[in-house]
C-alpha positions as CSV (number, residue, x, y, z in Angstrom):
1,X,57.4,-58.6,-32.9
2,X,56.7,-55.3,-34.8
3,X,55.9,-54.8,-38.5
4,X,59.5,-53.8,-39.4
5,X,61.2,-56.7,-37.5
6,X,62.7,-59.6,-39.5
7,X,60.6,-62.1,-37.6
8,X,57.4,-60.4,-38.7
9,X,58.6,-59.7,-42.3
10,X,60.1,-63.2,-43.1
11,X,58.1,-65.5,-40.8
12,X,54.8,-64.3,-39.4
13,X,53.4,-62.3,-42.3
14,X,54.3,-64.8,-45.0
15,X,52.9,-67.7,-43.0
16,X,49.6,-65.9,-42.1
17,X,49.1,-64.5,-45.6
18,X,49.9,-67.7,-47.5
19,X,47.6,-69.8,-45.2
20,X,44.9,-67.2,-45.5
21,X,45.0,-67.4,-49.3
22,X,44.8,-71.2,-49.3
23,X,41.7,-71.2,-47.1
24,X,38.2,-71.1,-48.6
25,X,35.2,-69.5,-47.0
26,X,35.0,-66.2,-45.2
27,X,34.3,-67.6,-41.8
28,X,37.3,-69.9,-41.9
29,X,39.5,-67.0,-43.1
30,X,38.1,-64.8,-40.3
31,X,38.9,-67.4,-37.7
32,X,42.5,-67.8,-39.0
33,X,43.0,-64.0,-38.9
34,X,41.7,-63.9,-35.3
35,X,44.0,-66.7,-34.3
36,X,47.0,-65.0,-35.9
37,X,46.1,-61.7,-34.3
38,X,45.9,-63.2,-30.8
39,X,49.3,-64.9,-31.3
40,X,50.7,-61.6,-32.6
41,X,49.6,-59.7,-29.5
42,X,50.5,-62.5,-27.1
43,X,54.1,-62.5,-28.6
44,X,54.7,-59.1,-26.9
45,X,52.0,-58.9,-24.3
46,X,51.2,-62.5,-23.2
47,X,50.1,-61.5,-19.7
48,X,47.4,-59.2,-21.0
49,X,45.8,-61.4,-23.6
50,X,43.3,-63.0,-21.3
51,X,42.4,-59.6,-19.8
52,X,41.7,-58.2,-23.2
53,X,39.8,-61.3,-24.4
54,X,37.6,-61.0,-21.3
55,X,37.0,-57.3,-22.1
56,X,35.9,-58.3,-25.6
57,X,33.4,-60.8,-24.2
58,X,32.0,-58.2,-21.8
59,X,31.6,-55.7,-24.6
60,X,29.9,-58.4,-26.7
61,X,27.4,-59.2,-24.0
62,X,26.6,-55.5,-23.2
63,X,26.0,-54.8,-26.9
64,X,23.7,-57.7,-27.4
65,X,21.6,-56.7,-24.4
66,X,21.8,-53.1,-25.5
67,X,20.4,-54.0,-29.0
68,X,17.5,-55.9,-27.4
69,X,16.6,-53.1,-24.9
70,X,13.5,-51.3,-26.0
71,X,13.4,-48.3,-23.6
72,X,15.6,-45.3,-24.1
73,X,16.4,-45.0,-20.4
74,X,17.5,-48.6,-20.4
75,X,19.6,-48.2,-23.5
76,X,21.3,-45.1,-21.9
77,X,22.1,-47.0,-18.7
78,X,23.6,-49.9,-20.6
79,X,25.7,-47.6,-22.8
80,X,26.9,-45.7,-19.7
81,X,27.9,-49.0,-18.1
82,X,29.8,-50.1,-21.2
83,X,31.6,-46.8,-21.6
84,X,32.5,-46.6,-17.9
85,X,33.9,-50.1,-18.0
86,X,36.1,-49.4,-21.0
87,X,37.3,-46.1,-19.8
88,X,37.9,-47.6,-16.3
89,X,40.2,-50.2,-17.8
90,X,42.0,-47.5,-19.8
91,X,42.3,-45.3,-16.8
92,X,43.6,-48.1,-14.6
93,X,46.5,-48.9,-16.8
94,X,47.3,-45.6,-18.4
95,X,46.7,-43.0,-15.7
96,X,46.7,-44.8,-12.3
97,X,50.5,-44.7,-12.0
98,X,50.4,-40.9,-12.5
99,X,47.6,-40.4,-10.0
100,X,49.4,-42.6,-7.4
101,X,52.6,-40.7,-7.9
102,X,50.9,-37.3,-7.4
103,X,49.1,-38.6,-4.3
104,X,52.4,-39.8,-2.8
105,X,53.9,-36.4,-3.3
106,X,50.9,-34.6,-1.8
107,X,51.2,-36.9,1.2
108,X,54.8,-35.8,1.6
109,X,56.4,-39.0,0.3
110,X,59.1,-38.5,-2.4
111,X,60.0,-41.9,-3.6
112,X,63.4,-42.1,-5.3
113,X,62.3,-44.9,-7.6
114,X,59.3,-44.4,-9.9
115,X,57.0,-47.4,-9.3
116,X,55.2,-48.9,-12.2
117,X,52.2,-50.3,-10.4
118,X,50.2,-51.0,-13.6
119,X,52.3,-51.8,-16.7
120,X,50.8,-50.3,-19.9
121,X,49.5,-52.9,-22.3
122,X,50.5,-52.2,-25.9
123,X,47.8,-50.4,-28.0
124,X,45.3,-50.1,-25.1
125,X,44.2,-46.6,-26.3
126,X,43.4,-47.9,-29.8
127,X,41.8,-51.0,-28.2
128,X,39.6,-48.9,-26.0
129,X,38.5,-46.5,-28.7
130,X,37.5,-49.4,-31.0
131,X,35.3,-50.8,-28.2
132,X,33.7,-47.5,-27.4
133,X,32.9,-46.8,-31.1
134,X,31.4,-50.3,-31.3
135,X,29.0,-49.7,-28.3
136,X,28.1,-46.2,-29.4
137,X,27.3,-47.4,-33.0
138,X,25.1,-50.1,-31.7
139,X,23.4,-47.6,-29.3
140,X,22.8,-45.2,-32.2
141,X,21.5,-48.1,-34.3
142,X,23.9,-47.4,-37.1
143,X,25.0,-51.0,-37.1
144,X,23.7,-54.3,-35.6
145,X,25.7,-55.9,-32.7
146,X,28.1,-58.6,-33.6
147,X,26.4,-61.9,-34.3
148,X,29.1,-63.8,-32.5
149,X,32.0,-62.8,-30.2
150,X,34.5,-63.9,-32.8
151,X,33.6,-61.0,-35.1
152,X,34.0,-58.5,-32.3
153,X,37.3,-60.1,-31.3
154,X,38.6,-59.8,-34.8
155,X,37.4,-56.2,-35.1
156,X,39.4,-55.3,-32.0
157,X,42.4,-57.7,-32.2
158,X,43.0,-57.6,-36.0
159,X,46.8,-57.4,-36.0
160,X,47.5,-54.8,-38.7
161,X,45.7,-52.1,-36.7
162,X,45.9,-53.5,-33.2
163,X,49.0,-51.7,-32.0
164,X,49.0,-48.3,-33.7
165,X,45.7,-47.9,-35.6
166,X,44.2,-46.5,-37.6
167,X,41.1,-46.3,-35.3
168,X,38.4,-48.3,-37.2
169,X,34.7,-48.0,-36.9
170,X,32.4,-51.0,-36.3
171,X,29.9,-49.7,-38.9
172,X,32.7,-49.7,-41.5
173,X,34.2,-53.1,-40.6
174,X,31.2,-55.2,-39.8
175,X,30.1,-55.6,-43.4
176,X,33.6,-56.6,-44.4
177,X,33.6,-59.5,-42.0
178,X,30.7,-60.9,-43.9
179,X,31.8,-60.2,-47.4
180,X,34.9,-58.5,-49.0
181,X,36.6,-58.5,-52.3
182,X,40.0,-60.2,-53.0
183,X,41.4,-59.0,-56.3
184,X,44.9,-59.0,-57.8
185,X,44.8,-55.2,-58.1
186,X,43.9,-54.7,-54.4
187,X,46.6,-57.2,-53.4
188,X,49.4,-55.5,-55.4
189,X,48.2,-52.1,-54.1
190,X,48.5,-53.6,-50.6
191,X,52.1,-54.7,-51.3
192,X,53.0,-51.3,-52.7
193,X,51.5,-49.5,-49.7
194,X,53.2,-51.8,-47.2
195,X,56.6,-51.3,-48.8
196,X,56.2,-47.5,-48.9
197,X,55.3,-47.6,-45.2
198,X,58.2,-49.8,-44.3
199,X,60.6,-47.4,-46.2
200,X,59.1,-44.4,-44.4
201,X,59.6,-46.0,-41.0
202,X,63.0,-47.6,-41.5
203,X,64.8,-45.3,-43.9
204,X,63.5,-41.9,-42.7
205,X,62.0,-42.2,-39.2
206,X,64.7,-44.4,-37.7
207,X,67.5,-42.4,-39.2
208,X,66.3,-39.0,-37.8
209,X,65.2,-40.5,-34.5
210,X,68.8,-40.9,-33.2
211,X,69.9,-37.3,-33.5
212,X,66.5,-36.2,-32.2
213,X,66.8,-38.3,-29.1
214,X,70.4,-37.2,-28.5
215,X,69.6,-33.5,-28.9
216,X,66.5,-33.6,-26.7
217,X,68.5,-35.4,-24.0
218,X,71.2,-32.6,-23.8
219,X,71.0,-29.9,-21.2
220,X,69.7,-26.7,-22.7
221,X,73.0,-24.9,-21.8
222,X,74.8,-27.2,-24.3
223,X,72.4,-26.5,-27.1
224,X,73.2,-24.0,-29.7
225,X,70.3,-22.5,-31.7
226,X,71.3,-24.7,-34.7
227,X,71.4,-27.8,-32.4
228,X,67.9,-27.1,-31.0
229,X,66.4,-26.5,-34.5
230,X,68.0,-29.6,-35.9
231,X,66.5,-31.6,-33.0
232,X,63.1,-30.1,-33.5
233,X,63.1,-30.7,-37.3
234,X,64.3,-34.3,-36.8
235,X,61.6,-35.0,-34.3
236,X,59.0,-33.4,-36.6
237,X,59.9,-35.8,-39.4
238,X,60.4,-38.7,-37.0
239,X,56.9,-38.6,-35.5
240,X,55.2,-38.2,-38.9
241,X,57.1,-40.9,-40.8
242,X,57.2,-43.2,-37.8
243,X,53.4,-43.1,-37.3
244,X,52.3,-42.7,-40.9
245,X,54.7,-45.4,-42.0
246,X,53.0,-47.9,-39.6
247,X,49.6,-46.6,-40.8
248,X,50.6,-47.3,-44.4
249,X,51.8,-50.8,-43.5
250,X,48.5,-51.4,-41.7
251,X,46.5,-50.2,-44.7
252,X,48.6,-52.3,-47.0
253,X,48.2,-55.5,-45.0
254,X,44.5,-54.8,-44.8
255,X,44.2,-54.7,-48.6
256,X,46.2,-57.9,-48.9
257,X,43.5,-59.6,-46.7
258,X,40.7,-57.8,-48.7
259,X,39.9,-55.1,-46.1
260,X,39.6,-51.3,-46.6
261,X,40.7,-49.1,-43.7
262,X,40.3,-45.4,-43.3
263,X,43.2,-43.2,-44.4
264,X,45.1,-41.9,-41.4
265,X,47.3,-39.2,-42.9
266,X,47.0,-36.9,-45.9
267,X,50.3,-35.0,-46.1
268,X,49.7,-32.9,-43.0
269,X,52.9,-30.8,-43.3
270,X,51.6,-29.0,-46.4
271,X,48.8,-27.5,-44.3
272,X,48.2,-23.8,-44.3
273,X,46.4,-23.6,-41.0
274,X,46.0,-25.6,-37.8
275,X,42.4,-26.4,-38.8
276,X,43.7,-27.9,-42.1
277,X,46.5,-29.7,-40.2
278,X,43.9,-31.6,-38.1
279,X,42.0,-32.6,-41.2
280,X,45.2,-34.2,-42.4
281,X,46.9,-35.5,-39.2
282,X,45.8,-38.8,-37.5
283,X,42.5,-38.5,-39.3
284,X,41.0,-41.6,-37.6
285,X,41.6,-40.0,-34.1
286,X,40.4,-36.5,-35.0
287,X,37.3,-37.8,-36.7
288,X,36.6,-40.1,-33.8
289,X,36.7,-37.2,-31.3
290,X,34.6,-35.1,-33.8
291,X,31.8,-37.8,-34.2
292,X,31.7,-39.2,-30.7
293,X,32.5,-36.1,-28.6
294,X,32.5,-32.8,-30.4
295,X,29.2,-33.2,-32.3
296,X,27.3,-34.7,-29.2
297,X,28.5,-31.6,-27.3
298,X,26.8,-29.4,-29.8
299,X,29.7,-28.8,-32.2
300,X,29.5,-25.3,-33.7
301,X,25.7,-25.2,-33.4
302,X,26.0,-23.7,-30.0
303,X,27.0,-20.2,-28.8
304,X,30.5,-19.0,-29.6
305,X,31.7,-19.3,-26.0
306,X,30.3,-22.8,-25.7
307,X,31.9,-23.8,-29.1
308,X,35.3,-22.6,-27.8
309,X,34.8,-24.5,-24.6
310,X,33.9,-27.6,-26.6
311,X,37.1,-27.3,-28.7
312,X,39.3,-26.9,-25.6
313,X,37.6,-30.0,-24.0
314,X,38.1,-32.1,-27.1
315,X,41.8,-31.2,-27.4
316,X,42.4,-31.5,-23.7
317,X,41.1,-35.1,-24.0
318,X,43.1,-35.6,-27.2
319,X,46.3,-34.7,-25.3
320,X,45.3,-36.8,-22.4
321,X,44.6,-39.8,-24.8
322,X,48.4,-39.8,-25.5
323,X,49.2,-40.1,-21.8
324,X,49.0,-38.7,-18.3
325,X,52.1,-36.5,-18.7
326,X,51.5,-32.8,-18.3
327,X,53.2,-32.1,-21.6
328,X,50.6,-34.1,-23.5
329,X,47.8,-32.1,-21.9
330,X,49.5,-28.8,-22.6
331,X,50.1,-29.9,-26.2
332,X,46.4,-30.7,-26.7
333,X,45.3,-27.4,-25.1
334,X,47.9,-25.6,-27.2
335,X,46.4,-26.9,-30.4
336,X,42.9,-26.2,-29.1
337,X,43.9,-22.6,-28.5
338,X,45.1,-22.1,-32.0
339,X,41.9,-23.7,-33.4
340,X,40.0,-21.1,-31.4
341,X,42.2,-18.2,-32.6
342,X,41.7,-19.3,-36.2
343,X,38.0,-18.8,-35.7
344,X,38.4,-15.2,-34.7
345,X,39.5,-12.2,-36.8
346,X,43.1,-13.4,-36.5
347,X,42.1,-16.4,-38.6
348,X,40.6,-14.2,-41.2
349,X,43.9,-12.1,-41.3
350,X,46.0,-15.3,-41.6
351,X,43.9,-16.4,-44.6
352,X,44.8,-13.2,-46.4
353,X,48.5,-13.9,-46.1
354,X,50.5,-15.2,-49.1
355,X,50.5,-19.0,-49.3
356,X,54.2,-19.4,-48.2
357,X,53.6,-17.3,-45.1
358,X,50.5,-19.4,-44.1
359,X,52.5,-22.5,-44.6
360,X,55.4,-21.1,-42.5
361,X,53.0,-20.1,-39.8
362,X,51.5,-23.6,-39.6
363,X,54.8,-25.4,-39.6
364,X,56.2,-23.2,-36.8
365,X,53.1,-23.7,-34.6
366,X,53.2,-27.5,-35.2
367,X,57.0,-27.7,-34.5
368,X,56.7,-25.8,-31.3
369,X,53.9,-28.1,-30.3
370,X,56.1,-31.2,-31.1
371,X,58.8,-29.8,-28.8
372,X,56.3,-29.7,-25.9
373,X,55.0,-33.1,-26.9
374,X,58.5,-34.7,-27.0
375,X,59.7,-33.2,-23.7
376,X,59.3,-35.1,-20.4
377,X,58.4,-32.0,-18.4
378,X,57.0,-28.6,-19.2
379,X,60.1,-27.0,-17.8
380,X,62.4,-28.9,-20.1
381,X,60.1,-28.0,-23.0
382,X,60.4,-24.3,-22.1
383,X,64.2,-24.5,-21.9
384,X,64.4,-26.3,-25.2
385,X,62.2,-23.6,-26.8
386,X,64.5,-20.9,-25.3
387,X,67.4,-22.7,-26.9
388,X,65.6,-22.6,-30.3
389,X,65.4,-18.8,-29.8
390,X,69.0,-18.5,-28.8
391,X,68.2,-17.5,-25.3
392,X,69.8,-20.3,-23.2
393,X,73.2,-21.2,-24.6
394,X,75.7,-20.3,-21.7
395,X,77.9,-23.4,-21.7
396,X,80.1,-25.5,-24.0
397,X,77.8,-26.2,-26.9
398,X,77.8,-29.3,-29.1
399,X,78.8,-28.8,-32.8
400,X,75.7,-29.3,-34.9
401,X,77.7,-31.4,-37.5
402,X,78.2,-34.0,-34.8
403,X,74.5,-34.9,-35.3
404,X,74.0,-33.8,-38.9
405,X,75.8,-36.7,-40.4
406,X,75.5,-37.8,-44.0
407,X,72.7,-40.3,-43.5
408,X,70.8,-37.8,-41.4
409,X,71.1,-35.1,-44.0
410,X,69.9,-37.5,-46.7
411,X,67.0,-38.6,-44.5
412,X,66.0,-35.0,-43.9
413,X,66.1,-34.4,-47.6
414,X,64.1,-37.5,-48.4
415,X,61.6,-36.6,-45.6
416,X,61.1,-33.2,-46.9
417,X,60.3,-34.6,-50.4
418,X,58.1,-37.4,-49.0
419,X,56.1,-34.8,-47.0
420,X,54.9,-33.4,-50.4
421,X,52.1,-35.0,-52.5
422,X,54.5,-35.3,-55.5
423,X,52.9,-38.5,-56.8
424,X,49.5,-37.0,-56.7
425,X,50.8,-33.8,-58.4
426,X,52.6,-35.9,-61.1
427,X,49.5,-38.0,-61.8
428,X,47.3,-34.9,-62.2
429,X,49.7,-33.6,-64.8
430,X,50.2,-36.7,-66.9
431,X,47.9,-38.2,-69.5
432,X,45.3,-40.7,-68.3
433,X,46.5,-44.3,-68.5
434,X,43.8,-45.2,-71.0
435,X,45.2,-42.7,-73.5
436,X,48.9,-43.8,-73.1
437,X,50.5,-46.0,-75.6
438,X,50.9,-49.7,-74.4
439,X,54.7,-49.5,-74.5
440,X,54.8,-46.4,-72.3
441,X,52.3,-48.0,-69.9
442,X,54.3,-51.2,-69.6
443,X,57.5,-49.2,-69.0
444,X,55.8,-47.1,-66.3
445,X,54.6,-50.2,-64.5
446,X,58.1,-51.8,-64.8
447,X,59.7,-48.7,-63.3
448,X,57.2,-48.8,-60.4
449,X,57.9,-52.4,-59.7
450,X,61.6,-51.7,-59.8
451,X,61.2,-48.8,-57.4
452,X,59.2,-50.9,-55.0
453,X,61.8,-53.7,-55.0
454,X,64.6,-51.1,-54.5
455,X,62.8,-49.6,-51.5
456,X,62.2,-53.1,-50.0
457,X,65.8,-54.1,-50.4
458,X,67.1,-50.8,-48.9
459,X,64.7,-51.1,-46.0
460,X,65.6,-54.6,-45.2
461,X,69.3,-53.9,-45.5
462,X,69.1,-50.8,-43.4
463,X,67.0,-52.6,-40.8
464,X,69.6,-55.3,-40.6
465,X,72.5,-52.9,-40.3
466,X,71.0,-50.6,-37.6
467,X,70.4,-51.4,-33.9
468,X,68.3,-48.3,-33.1
469,X,64.6,-49.0,-33.9
470,X,62.4,-46.8,-31.8
471,X,58.6,-46.6,-32.4
472,X,56.8,-43.6,-30.8
473,X,53.2,-44.7,-30.8
474,X,53.6,-48.1,-29.2
475,X,53.6,-46.3,-25.8
476,X,50.3,-44.7,-26.5
């Protein structure tokens, strides 16, 4: 049961939301949201619900004891215990299969079938990072520990952000469990944000996902240069609108329930450097690594060599966070390398380039990185990149128009427009609402409502008519 599924849209969300609005009292509403969140997770991962609830209880106990500990050495030992426990759980389910597979190969065994010893629970990376930030915030005394395990369980299990983020902070969410505002303005803004996210996911991401998957699955010898570039462009749009669409839906649902979540994307494809890209892409993850790893390592307050090493370590772990596959690790190191290069004289030279060249440089670096990220092996990524450069094609190639169908072309066009902050640009150049005549203001609001209803209708109709509904970040 995912956000774009009919069961969620027409049954789960309406029931949860209407019941929530009928309840009175913040504690009763919090309990209802926790119950709904556990049901939501159990619907797809019933076998792991008890395990994750036990993990919540352990983190709650560790944080309570940590808060009461008076000695620094005791606090450090408890924090180390809690961090080790959470990372151990993540490592068991996310990386143990890869370690066992490598060990079997080193021992000379080459199993024909890939064994899945530890199935991956949905959203475990987000779950773990929430728990870690909770313990670290309590250790740093930025926020008190949860007064009851239900608050912590809701913080980790809250269904809008449970599967795909954004990664929330305990210090930002704890006050909202005690008191939060419910206004008509916030509720309508939540609906608008949810519908826009749904349209990004269904109308754009799902449409370009099919040709992207087809083209990346072809042997490199059958890829023309146009085929390879089409696949790379489709995947570049797919991963952005897939993930940002779900983030928008999460933020929208949060507002409907009175919560404020951190923004997760800020039009990353308009960036003019890789440094700017990471200030705009998956903001909750990049700021998490910055605050809980990069700064504690010394950030940029250390020697130049140590700073570069810190950057590589952070982005090595950023790649590893996505999975144990070598391509994720290489992708992370690749971005870390460019962040280092942009701190050298090369970065100063890039800043002197015209705006369109800086933008082109950034998009090229990002797209090459997405090819590595999308590929199953580093060898297949290299072959695909060779095809993009026209260096591989030696067989019967597939005509590009087989994949660039009408819906795909429209999705590419819509994706290119939606990657730009056109709404922000338009608002900055129009008169303030307080100075507009009432009739123009009413007409503008009516047009916005009509636009939201059209997007909602198109998204539902498109979802009902299509059978291909991938979601990239569920496997992370």
